[in-house]
C-alpha positions in Angstrom: 3.2 15.5 46.4 3.7 18.4 44.1 7.1 17.1 43.3 6.3 13.5 42.8 3.4 14.7 39.9 6.5 17.5 38.8 7.9 14.0 37.8 5.3 12.3 37.3 3.7 15.0 34.5 7.7 16.8 33.7 10.1 13.5 33.6 13.3 13.7 35.5 13.6 17.6 33.6 11.0 19.1 36.0 12.9 17.4 38.8 16.0 18.8 37.2 14.7 22.1 37.0 13.4 22.3 40.9 16.5 20.9 41.8 18.9 23.9 39.8 17.0 26.4 41.0 16.7 24.8 44.6 20.4 25.2 43.8 20.7 28.3 43.1 19.0 30.0 46.0 21.2 29.0 48.3 24.7 30.0 46.5 27.0 30.8 48.7 28.5 33.2 45.6 27.9 34.5 42.5 30.3 31.5 41.1 27.3 28.8 42.1 25.1 31.5 41.7 26.2 31.3 37.9 26.6 27.7 37.7 22.9 27.5 38.2 21.9 30.1 36.1 23.7 27.8 33.7 21.9 24.4 34.2 18.6 26.9 34.6 19.2 27.9 30.4 20.1 23.9 29.7 17.0 22.7 31.2 14.1 25.7 30.5 16.5 25.2 26.4 15.7 20.9 26.7 12.4 21.5 28.5 11.0 24.2 25.2 12.4 21.4 23.0 10.4 19.0 24.2 7.2 21.1 24.1 8.6 21.7 20.3 8.5 18.6 19.3 4.9 17.5 21.5 3.5 20.7 19.1 4.7 19.1 16.2 2.8 15.7 16.6 -0.7 17.8 17.9 -0.7 19.5 14.9 0.2 16.7 12.2 -3.2 15.2 15.1 -5.0 17.5 13.9 -5.1 16.2 9.6 -6.7 13.2 8.6 -3.9 12.2 7.1 -2.4 11.1 10.5 -5.3 8.9 11.2 -5.6 6.7 8.7 -2.4 4.9 8.7 -3.2 4.8 13.1 -6.0 3.2 12.6 -5.3 0.8 9.4 -2.4 -0.1 12.8 -5.3 0.3 15.8 -8.1 -1.4 14.3 -7.2 -5.0 12.7 -4.9 -5.7 16.1 -7.2 -4.8 18.3 -9.3 -7.0 16.7 -7.2 -9.2 16.8 -6.7 -9.1 20.7 -10.3 -8.4 20.9 -11.1 -12.2 19.8 -8.1 -14.0 21.7 -9.7 -12.6 24.7 -14.1 -13.4 23.2 -12.0 -17.0 22.5 -10.9 -17.4 26.3 -14.2 -16.7 27.7 -15.2 -19.2 25.5 -12.8 -22.0 26.8 -11.2 -22.1 23.0 -14.4 -23.0 21.5 -14.4 -20.3 18.8 -11.2 -20.8 15.8 -7.5 -20.2 17.0 -6.2 -16.5 16.3 -3.4 -17.4 15.1 0.6 -15.3 16.2 1.4 -13.0 14.4 5.2 -12.3 13.0 8.0 -11.5 15.6 8.6 -8.1 12.9 4.7 -7.2 13.4 4.1 -8.9 17.0 6.9 -6.1 17.8 5.0 -3.0 15.9 1.4 -4.5 17.4 2.7 -4.3 20.4 3.8 -0.9 20.2 0.1 -0.1 18.2 -1.7 -1.3 21.4 -0.2 0.1 24.2 -0.5 3.5 22.2 -4.7 2.3 22.8 -4.4 2.3 26.2 -2.2 5.4 26.7 -4.5 7.2 24.7 -7.8 5.6 27.0 -5.4 6.6 29.5 -4.6 9.9 29.5 -8.2 11.1 27.9 -9.2 9.2 30.6 -6.8 11.4 32.9 -7.6 14.5 31.3 -11.6 14.2 31.9 -10.3 13.7 36.0 -8.1 16.8 36.5 -10.3 18.1 34.5 -13.6 17.0 36.3 -11.5 18.2 39.9 -10.6 21.9 38.7 -14.0 22.4 37.6 -15.2 21.5 41.1 -13.1 24.0 42.4 -15.2 26.7 41.0 
């Protein structure tokens, strides 16, 4: 179960790091132990780089200038999707939603998916916080 959670949170790096530590513990000689140490250091460097990249994104999200273009893209995309869903609820009685051009559709799919990722991330963080808070 713990490995599943680590893989979900850290991806393949956490799994590879766990495997490298296991190889280090099970090493029969110094040569194998040194190889495992080199692998561990390389994986830790990759994880540090990912953490640094995430810190840059978090820092960027603190500025209003980040959210202005994001909202310029996300709000119309959400409205477009909402109108299409509302039209479906009323069996097409509302005016049809225009199809997006292929170039814009590709970008709109990414923006719209990110709306759900952000919402899912917030909901997941709230559940984890509630579970941790309940164990006190």
